[in-house]
N, C-alpha and C positions, 0 to 999 in steps of 0.2 A: 394541504397545499391547494391553492386555487386552480381551477381547470385551465388548461392551456388555451391561450388566445392566439389565433393565427390571423395575419393581415396580408393582404395582397393589394398592389397598387398598379393602376393602369392609366394609359394615355388615350385620348380621343383623337385618333390620327386622321380619320376621314368621316364624312357625313354619315350619320346612322350608327356610329359606334359610341361607346360610353367609357369615360374615364373616371378616375376617382380612387378612393381607398375603401376597401371592403374588409369586413371582420367576420370571423367564425370562431365560436367557442366549442371546443371538443365536447361532445355529448348533446349539443344542440343541433337543430336542423337548419341547413341553408346558410347563406351569406347575407350580411346586411351592409348596405352602402352607408358610410358615415359622412355626414354633410354639415353638422352644426359647427359654425365658425369658419368654414372653408368657402372660398369663392366657388360659385356653381361651375365655372369653367376651368377650375384648377386641375391640371393633369399631373399625375403622381409618378415620380421617377425613383424615389428612394424611401425606405421605411427602416427605422432602427429602434428597437425596443431596448430600454435601459436594462442592463444585465442584472442589476441588484434591485431595482424598483420597477417591476413590469407594468405597473399602472402608467408609467411615463413612456410615451412614444413620441419619436421625432419623425416628421414627414417632410420630404423634399418635393416641391412642386414647381410648376411653371410660374406660380404666383408668390414664390418665396418659401421660407422655412417655417414650419408650424410645430407646435408642441401640444400634446395632450397629457393631462395628469389623471385621466380617468378611463384609460384604455380606449380612447377614441370617441367617447360619448360627446366630447366637445373639443375644439381646437383653438389655439391662440397663435396669432402671427408673431414671430420673433423678430426683434429689431435689427435686421442686417443693415449695414451702411449702404443704402441704395437698393434698387430692384435687382433681383437675381433669380435665375432659373436653377434650382438646386437639383443635382443629379446624384449626390452621395453624401452620407453622414457617417462620421466615425466618432465613437466614444473612446477616450484614451484607456488603454488596458490597465494602467496602474493608478490613474487619477480620474475618476468618472466625472469630475467637475469640468474637465477639459474636453471640448468637442471641436471637431473640424467638419466643415461642409464644403463640398466641391461644387462648382457652378459652371454655367455657360452664360456669356463668354468666359473663357478659362480664368478661374480665380479660386483661391482657397480662403475660407473664412475660419476664424478661431474664436471660441468662447472659453473663458476661464471660470465661469460661474454657472455652469449647468445650462447655459443657453439664454440667460437673462440679458446679456449684452454680448456684442460681437465686434470684431475688427477684421478688416481685410488684411491678409498677410501679404508679404512682398510679391510683386509682379514677377512671375517666372521668366518673363522676357523671351518666350520661345518664338522661333521663326515660324512663319506659316508654310510648313513643308507640304501639307496635304490640303488642298482646297476642295471641300465637299459641298454638297447642296445644303447641308445643315451646318449650324454653328458648332465649332469645336466645344467639347465639354469635359469636365473632370468627372470621370465615371466612378472612380473608387479612390478613397484615401485610407491608408492603414499605417500603423505605427509598430516599430520593432519593440516588443515587450522587453527585450534585453537592453535596449538603448532608447529610453523614453523620449529623447529629443529627435530621434531619427524618424522622419515622416516621409512617406512615399505616396505618389499619386500617379494614376494612369489616365490618359486622355483619349477620347474618341474624336478625331484620329490624329494624334500628334505625339505618340510615344509615352515616355515616363519622365517624371521629375522626382527629386528628393530634396529634403531639407535636413540639415544636420543640427539645426538649432530651433526646432519647434515652429518653423515657418517664418523666421526673421529674414531668411534668404533661401533661394531655391537653386538647385543645380540640374542641368539637363542630363538625363541618363539614357538618351536615345541613340547615340552614335553607334553603339554595338548592335542595336536592333536593326539599324539600317544596313549594317555590314552583312547580315544574313542575305540580303537581296542580291548579293553577288552570285548566289545560286538561284537558278530559275524557279525551283520549287517553292521558294519563299516570296516570289513576286505575285502581286495581286492588285489589279486595278478594276474597280467597279464604278466609282463615281467621281474620280478626281483626275488630276493631270499627271500622276506618277504611279509607278509600279511598286513603290515602297509603301503604298497605302495600306496593304494588308498587315504588314508587320507593325505599323503605327496605329492600327485600329484596336486600341486597348479597351477592354471591357471590365476587367476586374484585376485586383492584385491582393496579395495577402502576405503577412509576416507571421512567423511561428516562433514561439519560445524554444522549440526544439532545434531550431536552426538559426543561431545568432548571426546577424549580418546578411541573412538570405531574404530574398524577395521572390514570390511566385506570381507569375503573370498569366492571365488568360486573354488571348487576342484572337483575331480572325484566323491566324495561321496555326493555332494550337496552344500548348502550355509551355511556358519558358521559365527559367530559373536563373537568378543571379546569386552567387555566394560571396560577393564582395560589394555589397551595399548598392547594387545597381550599376556598377561600372561595366562589368562584362556579363553576358548572358549566354545560356546554352539551351538548346532545345531539349525538353523533357521527353520528346519522342512518344507522345501519347498514342500515336498510330500503332505502336507495338501492342497496345492493349485494347484499343477502341477503333472501330471502323469510322466513327464520327470524330472529327478533330477540330471543328469550329468551337473555340473556347468562349463561353459567355459568362461564367461565374466560377470563382474559386474561393473556398472558405476553409479556415482552420477550425477544427472542433474546439469549443470552449472548455471541453472536459479533458482532452488529451491532445497536446500540441503536435504529436506525431501523426494525427489523423487529419487528412484533408479530403474535402469534397469538391467535385468539379461538375459543371454542367457542360455537356458536349452535344453538338448537333451538326447537321451537314452545312448549314448556312444561317444567315441572319433571319431569313424568312423561308422556312422549310416545313416539312410535314413529318418530322421525326425529332427525337431528342432523348437524352439519357442523363442519369446521374452516376458518376463514378466515385469510388472511394479509394484512398490510399491509407494504409496503416503504417507506412515507413517514410513519412515526410516526402512523399512524391517519387520514391524510387520505383515502386510498382503500383499498379492500379487494377481494380476489379469493378465490373458493373455492379452497382448497388441496388438499382431499381429493377423490379420484375413484376410480371403479372398484369401489365397495362401497356397500352400503346400511346405514346405522346402524339398528339395530332399536329403539333407545331414545335418550333424551336424551344428547347428547354432554357428558360431565362434566368432562373434563380433557385438557390437552395439555402435552407436555414435549419440550424440545429437548436433545439430548445436548450437554453443555458441552464435549466434546472433538471433536465432529463436527457442523457446522451442517446437514449433509445428513440427519441422523437425527432424525426427529420422530415422536412417538408420541401417539396419542389413545385415549381409553377412553370407552365408553358405559356408561350406568347398568346395563345387563343383562350386562356382562362381555365385550363385544367389545373387543379391543385391535387398533388399526390402526397400521401402521408403514410409514414410507417411509425408505429408506436412501440415496436419490438426490435429495433435495431436492424431493420431490413428484412426480417423473416417474412413478413406479410405487409401488404400495401392496400390502401383504399384510395378512391378517386372521387373528387367532387368537382363541380363546375361553378364558376362565377356566373352572375346573372347574364342573360342573353344580351348580346350587343357589346360585351367586353372583349376586345380583340388584341390590344397592344399592352400586355402585362409586362412590367419591368421589374417588379420587386415583390419579395415575399419575406416575412419576418414572423417571429413567434416569441412568446414569453408568458 
């Protein structure tokens, strides 16, 4: 089996910082910035490695959607209908020829041929409930493996949507998230006109084969779960297990659908972060990382689809954490100097 390749993606948010996509192969030293075929000023928001063909990698950037067939040695711009800033990429769990990409301004694109051609799915038609300084974006798309036409997406910052027909039409799944704001502890306003901002500040969602019809959501206010296809939501009360409750990422293990991983931190820009793991589809959680101190918000977690013992996490300031033995021990490396706003980590 080929050595594991790890990728991290970053944005250049202020003068003097560096964005782009970076690659590290286990056993080699350091990280390499990958540039061939990419615009120099492309900022990276999403990375997805093909689960069956790890040489194929998809990259979501401010300059569109790219694909590599040689582990990032070179990149090809994919033909989306119009310009798009891509924030999320999802490969269908039962048909890897089908892909979805989430964008800003809010849109979801679909390909049925592995990325060779794309079409824009139906307009979700969401109201502008939260007016932020940045444009709203589709942060994560996922599919219920038990119902392959059920597609879900979360937006920063406008809640959740679902499609029951593979993107031909979308339904708003946000009303019950807003209901939480009847209680003061779920109200949060940082940069908008409304205190429902925090509950609609979606960062990630996931579906599990072990929980048909369920959706798991990570947002500013914590981790939430719906067991009726996004209609109603409940707080998973991650504060019972973690002092850090800002939810940035949530992933289902590709090896065991009962196993979930979540990235938790104090806030979007903070000096701490952690990775938690659940072995019972989110009923209970335990801290999974140890032996290091995150210097910033924990932004992403990735599990090697070929090896359940290999798990990687990344913080906003470019720390990359790795365990190769299922969490027993950890190592830490750093992306090149100047990398500050890391959004994505992937491996294969």
